[in-house]
Residue, then its C-alpha position, 0 to 999 in steps of 0.5 A: m573481456s579482451s578487446l582483440t581486433n583483426e588489426l591488433a591480432h595482425a600486428r601481434i602476429l607480425q611482432h612475434a612471428g613476422e619472419m614466418v609470414l610470407h604474405s597477409e591480407t584481408a579477405y572479402d569477409g573481413v577475415t585476415i589471411v596469413e600465408t606461410a611456408p610449410e616448414n613454418l606452419i607448426g611454429l606459426l600455429t603453435l604461436l596462434k594457439e598458445d599466445e594469450a593475446l591471440n588465443y586461437h584455440f579452436l580449429t573450425t576446419l581445414n580444407v584444400i583447394h587444387y589450382p592446377d595451373q599454379t606450377g609448384k603451388e598447386l595445392g593450397i591448404t587453409y586452416h580456419l581458426h577461431n578465437w571464441i573469446d573475442n569472436r575473431r577468425l583467422r585463416v592460415r594458408v600454405w601452398i604446396s606442390s602436387e608433385k611433393p604433396f607433403v605438409s606437417s600434421i597439425s593433429g598434435i596441436w588440434p586433435s580434431a584435425n585428425w579426421m579433417e587431415r584424412q579427408e583431405f588426404d583421401f580427396f587431394g592426396v596431401q601427405f600430412t607427415g606425423h599423422p597417427n593414422l593417415k589412411r583413406i576415410l570415405n573412398v575405397e582404400d585401393l583407389d589409386v586417384f585423388p578425386l577432387r583434383k581438377e585432373y579429371r573430366l567432370e562427366d563420362g565422355t562416353r555417355t550418349d544419354k545426355d542432351d546438353r540443352f537441358f543443362g544450359r549448355e549450347g552446342n556439343y559438350q563432347q566437342r568442347l571437352d576435346 
């Protein structure tokens, strides 16, 4: 059994792919987060999966978060990887613009990414280039918005049947929205 630690994994990543790493840090839960540019994503993820010492063979999930105030880096995509042999996790993050939401599909590296990428396309509008069947998976096909982006009100401003006092809000909710 190997004895890969987060520190050794981080050192090996920097040794073999240091030019692909823009930033790295340790998260609150002890997991290393490595940030890369969209053009380096496939190369870095391929290394992480195929390198015998790193051995991040399992893609746990991928997710997108919308940060509307971060101009040019509004969409953050995080790939959660797991090395089952050493029980080590790693996150790889890439930032893209909501104006040009394009990033390479990783379904060629991990086939399980297929539906995950479709879900993130459906809700955030990320265009995973090279995806074999990028179309909506949960929402109706003719929906012209991406509902999990923070561009829309949480509630219908025309509703009159809600009393904000019952929801822990003081004052008139409609006035705060305007």
